N, C-alpha and C positions, 0 to 999 in steps of 0.2 A: 316692716316685712323683712324677715331673715331667710335667705336661701342658702341651703347647705350644698356645697359642691358646685356652685354656679347655677345660673338660671336655665330653665328648660322651657322652650317656646315652640310653637308650630305655626306654619303658614297655612291659612285656610284655602281649600280648593275652590275653583270658580263654580262649577255646576255639578260635578260628578258626585254621586251619593257617597256619604262617608264610609258606608260599609264596604265599598269597593276600593277605598284609598289605602295605599301602602305608604305610611309616613316613614321617611328615610332620614337618619341622623347625619348632621353636619356639625363639626366643631367650628365655633366662631371665636376669633381672637381679636380683641381691640386693645390698643395701648400705644405707648411711645417707645420707639426703638432708637437706641443710640449705638453708633458704631464708629470706630476710629482707625486710622492708619497713620503713616508718616506725614500725610498732608493735612491732618486735622481731624476734628470731630464732626460727624454727620448725624443728623437727627431727622426723624419724620414720624408722622402718625400712620398707624396701620389699622386697617379693618379688613381682615381676611377670613376665609372659611375654606373648609376642606372636608370631603366625604369621610365619614367615620367608619367605613366598611372596607373590606378587601375586595369587594365586588367590582366588576368592570361593567355592570349593566347600567349603572347610574352615572350621571355627570360628575366629573371630578370636583366641581365647585358650583356654588349657587350664584357666583358673580356678585352683583350689587343688590340682589334681592333683599337680604337682611337689612340693608340700609334704607330701602325705599318702600317696602311692603310692611303692613301692620303685622306685628308679632303678637300672638296670643299665648298666655301662660298655659302650660300643660295642667289639666285637671282631670280626675277620674270621670269616666262616662262620656268622653268625647266621641267615641266611635272610631271605626277604622282599625287598621293593624299597625302597630309600632314596632320598628326594628331597634334592637339594642346596638350601641357602638361596639365595634370589635377590637378597638385599641384605645388607649388613653392619649390625651393630648400631650405632646412632648416639646412644643416650641413653635416659633413663628414660621409660617409657610412662605416660601418664595420659589420653590422649584418643583414642578409637577413630576419630575423623574423620580422623586422620592416621596411617594404618596402617603407614607406612614409617619412623616416627621415634618414639622414646620422648621425651616432652616434659618431664614433671616439673614442671608449674606447680602451685603451692599455691593461688593465688588466680585464680579463673576470670575476674575482671574486669580484672585488669592483670598484667603480667609482674612477677616479683619483681626487686628491686633487686640481689639477691645470691643466688647458687645454687651449691652445691657437692655433689659426690658423693664419699663417703669409704668406703673398704673395699669397693668394688663387686666383685662376682664375676659373671662372664659365662660362661654355658654354653649348650650346644645340646641341647634335649630332643626326641627323636623319639617322636611319639605314633602308635599303631596305628589305621589305618582300612582298610576294604575296601569294595568295590562289589558290590552284589547287587541284581538287578532294577532297574538304573539308579538306584539310591539309594545314598547314602553311609552306611555303618554305622560306629559307634564300636566299635573293637576291644576296649575295656576293658569297656564296658557290654553289648556284643553286641546293640545295638539301633540303629535308624536315627537319624541326627542331625537328621532333619526337613528336609534339604536335598536337592533333586534335583541330579544331576550334569549341569550344563548346559555343560560345557566338555570338551575332549578332554584327558583325563589323560595321554595319551601325549605331549602337547606339553610337559609339565612337565619341569624339569631333573632327570634321574635321575643318581644317583651312580654313577660307573664303578668305584670301588673304595672300600673301607673301611679304608684303612691306619690303623693305630692311632697316635694322636698322643701316646701315653703312653710314657715311658721310665722305667726303674728304675735308681737309683743305689745301690750297696752302702753301708750306713750304717757306714762305716769312717772314722775320723779321718784327714784328709790329712796330719797332722803326725806322729802316733805309730802309726797303724794300729789303735787301740783302737776298741771298739764305741761308736758315738754313741747318745745317748739323746734321745728326743723322742716326744711323743704323736702320734696320727694327725693329719695335716694341719698339723703344726707347721712353721713356716718356718725356725726356728733350732734346731739340734741341739747338744747339749752333750757334751763329752768329759771325764769325771772323771779320766782317767789323766793328761792333760797340762793340765787346766784351760783348755780352749779352747772356743770357740763357732764353729759353721760354718753356712753358708747355701748352698743349692744355687744354682749359676750355670752354665747351659749343661749341659755333660756332666760337671761336677765340682763340688766344694765349695770355697768360699773362706772365709777366717776373718773373723769379725766382732769388732770392738772391743767389749768388754763388761766389766761389773763388777757386784759385789753390794754394796749398801749394808749397813753393819754392822747386825746385828740381835741380838736376844736369843736365848737358848737355846730359848725356847718359841715361836719364830717358826713359824707353821703353814704359811704359803704366801708365796712371793716372786712379786710381780706385775711383769711386764716393762714398761718404759717406754723409748721412744726419746727420747734427749736430743739435740736438734738445734740447731746454731748456723746459723740460716737468714739468707739475704740477701733482703730485701723491696725491690723496685725503687722503689716509690712512697712508702715510709715511712722516716723516719730513726730507726731503732731499733738504734743501734750499741752500746748499753750497757744494763745493768740499770736504771740511773737513767732512761734514756729510756722504758723499759717502765713504770716506776713512775709517771712523769708521764703517759704515754699512757693507762694504765688508772686513774689517780687512786687508786692503792693507798694505804691509810692507814699510810704509813711515812715516817719522816724520812730523807731521802736523805743517804747518807754519801758522802764524797769518793771513796772507793775504788770506789763503784758507777759512777762516771763513766768509769772506765778499762776494767774487765773486760767482755768481751762477754756478752750475755744468751743464755740457752739456753731453748728451748721444750721442755717435757716433755709428751709425747703418749703415751697408753696404746698399747702394742704388741700389744694384744689387743682383740677385738671385744666390745662390750657395748652396752647400750641407749644411744642417742644422748645423752639427757639426762645420764646418768652419765658417759659418755665426755667430754663437755665439762666437767662438774664436776671430774673428776679432773685434766684437763689444766689448767684454771684454777688449781686449788689448788697443784699441784706446780710449775707455771711461776712462780707468785707466790712460792713458798717458796724456789726456787733452792737446792736441796740441794747438799751438797759434790759437786764435779765429778770427783773422781778415786777412785772406789771400787775396792777390790782385785778382781782377776779370779780369785778362788778360789771354787770351787763349794761351797756348804755342803750338809750332808746333808738339809736341809728340802726340801719339794717346790717345784717351780717351775711356774707357770702357763705354758702354751704360747704362743709368739709366733704370732699369726695375722694381724697387720696389717703389711704391708711398709713399709719406711722411706719409699718413694716416696709412699705414701698418707698416712703420718704427716706428711711435709713439706707435702702439699697441705692437710691439716687445720689447719696453722698459720694459714691464711687465715681459717678458721671460728673458730679460737681468738681471733684478734685482733678479729674482729667482736663476739664475745661479751664481750671484755674492754674494748672501747672505751667511753669515757664519752659521746663525741659520735658516735654511730653513723652518723648521716646524712652526716657529713662524710668517713667512711672507706669507705662502701659502694662508691662509684664508683672510688676509688683501688685498693681491694683486688680488685675485679672484673677490672680490667685489669692488675694487678700480677703480675710474675713472681717466684716464690719458689724459691730454690735452696738446697739443704742443703750448705753448705760442709764442715762437720764433723758427724759424728753418732756416737753410741755407744749400746749397749743397756745399760740399767741395771735391775737387779732390786731391787725395794724390798720389805722384809719387812713382813708383816702377821700379826697374831695373831687366831686364831678365838676369839671369845667369843660363845657362843650361836649366833645366826644371822647375826652380823656379823663382818666382817674389819676389824680396827682397826690403824692405823699406830701403833706404840708411842710415837713422839715427838710427832707433830702431832695425834694422836688423831682422825685422819680415819677415818670408818667407811664401809663399803660392804657391801651385802647379799651374802652368800656365794652365795645362790641366783642372783642376777643375774650374778655372775662365772661360775658353773657353766653357766648357760643360754646365756651368750655364746658358748660353743664351737659352738653350733648355728646361729649367725647367718651 
C-alpha cells in the first residue's frame, strides 16, 4: 500500500448522523527529535497534532486521541462534510502561541544549537464535530466543546472531492515474479526465490542492494541496518582513520585505515531514540565486513521501517553524539549538507537469550521488547 503525501484518516463519531458531521483536519507528526546545546545531546519521541485551520472555533489540538482511538482511512462515499487544511505542515509543534508552525524547541530560554527530526511521519487526521443550538459539539464525546460558534462556518474551505491518495501494488518480485515477503508497513520486501530485496518507488518496485552478515544456526532475528558512505560538506571524514580521530576512539590507527572509506551504520528500523543512537555508534565504530552475501537465511528478519533518506539525515545526529569537541561541530553540522553516495541494506544476526537480543560476536545486547515495540512508533 503506497500513500502519496502521507496518510489521511478520520475518527468516527459516536452517535450523530454522518450527514450532520463536519470533519475537521489536524496535522499529526510522529518521529524522533534530537536537540543539543553546550550540555549535550537531548532526544525524545514525539507524537503531536495541531489544527490545520486558521479558525478559532475548533480545539487547537486533539490531545492523545490519535494515539488511543481507532483511525479509519479516508475513502470516497463516507458522508459528512470535510474541510481542507489551510496551511501546510512546517515542523514539530511545541508552542500554542504559534498555531501555524510546529517549532520543536527543547529549551524555552534559548534556541538549540542543533536540531534534527528523524523518522518523521506526517498524516492528516479528520476529527468529527457538529453544530447544535449555535454551539460546537464534539462528535466523539457527543457533548459541547464549551466554545460558541462566532464565525461563519460556511466560509471555511470545504473539500470538493475525497479522491483516495492510496495506491496498491501487487507483491510480486519484479525479477522472477515470485511472492514478496514483508510485514505490514515494511519498506523493503524480500524474495526467497531469487534472493533479492525490493522497495516501492512510484508505481513499481526497484531492487535494493542488500546482504546478510554470517550468523550462527541459532540466530533468532536479523536486524536491518543501512550502511551508508556519506559525504559531509563541512567535515573532512574521508576514511575510517579520520573517524577514529574525530571521535577519539580507543584504537591504534592502522595504515590501511587511511585509505578505505568509512561507512556509517544506522538502524533501518524505528526504536527509542537513545537505543537508536547507541546502536548506530557501536556498529559505526566496529566497521563490520562490508561485503556480506545476499542470500536470505531461514531465520526471521525484522522489518525495515526507516527509509535510507532518513538514515542519511541521522548521520548528522550520529556525528554530534560521537564528537569529542561537540561545541566546535554544532555550527558546522547544522549547515552541512549530507549526501549518501553509496548505501546498502545489511541484516545483522542476533540471538535471543531471555529478554535480550545479543550479537554473537560483539556481545552487544538490546531489549527484545524495545525492538518489538518499535514497530508502533
